[in-house]
N, C-alpha and C positions, 0 to 999 in steps of 0.2 A: 401413527400407523399409516395414515393417508400419505404423509410426506415420504415415508419409507417406500411405499408402493409406487409413488410417482417417480422417485429417483431410481427405483429398481426396474420399472417397466419402460419408461420413456426412452432410455438409450437402447433398449432391446428392440424397439419399434422403429429404429433408424430416424429419430428426430434429433434436432440439435438441442442440446442442453447447455445453457450458458452458465459457466462457473465464474464468479466474480473476476479475479485477476488471472485465472488460468486460461481464459479464452473459452472456446467452445469445444465440445466433445461430440464426435459423431462416430457411429459404428454401424457397419452393415448388419442387416437382420440375419440372425442365425437361430435355427430351432434349438440347438443345444444350449445356447446362451439364454434363450427365452425360457426353456424348461428349467434350467438351473435357477433362474430368478423366480419362477413360479414356486418351485420347491422351497427356496429360501423364504419367500413371503409366507407360504403356508406354515412353515416351521416357526417363524416368528409369531404368526397369528396364534398357533397352538400354544406356544409358550406364554403369550399375553393372556390368553383365555385361562390357562392353568394358574397363572399368577393372580388373576382376578378371582378365581374360585377360592384359592387359598386365602386371599385377603378377606373375602366374604365370611369364610369359616372363622377366621381369627376375630373378625368384628363380632360375630355371634357369640363366641366364647367370652370376649371382653365385655359385651353387653350383659351376659348372664352373670359373670363374676361381679360386675359393678352393682347389679341388682341385688345379688346375695350380700354384698358388703353393706349396702344401704339397709337391708332388712336386719342384718346382724347388729349394726350400729344402733338401730331403733329399739333393740331389745332392752338396753339398759334403762332408759326412762320408763318403759312399759313395766319392767319388773321391780322398779324402785319401791313402790308401795306394798309389795307382797312380802310376807315373812321369808327369812333366809331358806328354810327348808323347802318352801314352794318354789323359790327362785332356782335352787339347785335342781329340783325335779324337772322344772320347765327347761332349764338349760341342757340337761341330759337328754330330754326328749327332742329338743330342737337340734342338738348336736348329732344325735342318731339319724335324724331325717336329713340334715344338711351335709354331713361329712361322710356318711357311710354308704352313700348311694352312687350309682354311676351317673355322672352329671353331663354326659355328652350324648344327646339323643341321636346325633349323626352316626356315632359308632353303634348305637343300639339299633338304628334302622338298618345299617349295613349288616350287623350280625343277624338280625331277624331275616333279612333278605337271603343271606347265605344259608340259614336254617331252612327257609322255605324251599330253596333250590335243592338242598340235600334231601328233604322230605319228598320232593317231587321225583328226584332220581330214584330214591328207595321205592317209592310207589310204582314207578315204571318198571324197575327191575324185578319187583315182587310179582307184578301183574303178568310179566312175560314168562 
């Protein structure tokens, strides 16, 4: 990102930028060119921040899924000494808790936030 900003802004500030075999490039300073470079840099920065955020969310989901996989794999040795009917009951209970729930707290937080906003709007409109 720093390299991109360097090559985006230095030519706009009327400095000489040396490109290996192509020689040097110089351009007079112009506000439209500078503004375009600022907008381009901000756009790339926003895209990079968005990609980082999506990557963090993906890593959280992967971590949660890995933890659940380890926990479910550990059930076999834990259940081995129990009688078959107790094993079935336990597996049904664990299955209900593991697979029947909403497992993305990010979505839950967002839906709770939207519910809170709707309740505030209703409260404001009812009070008026």
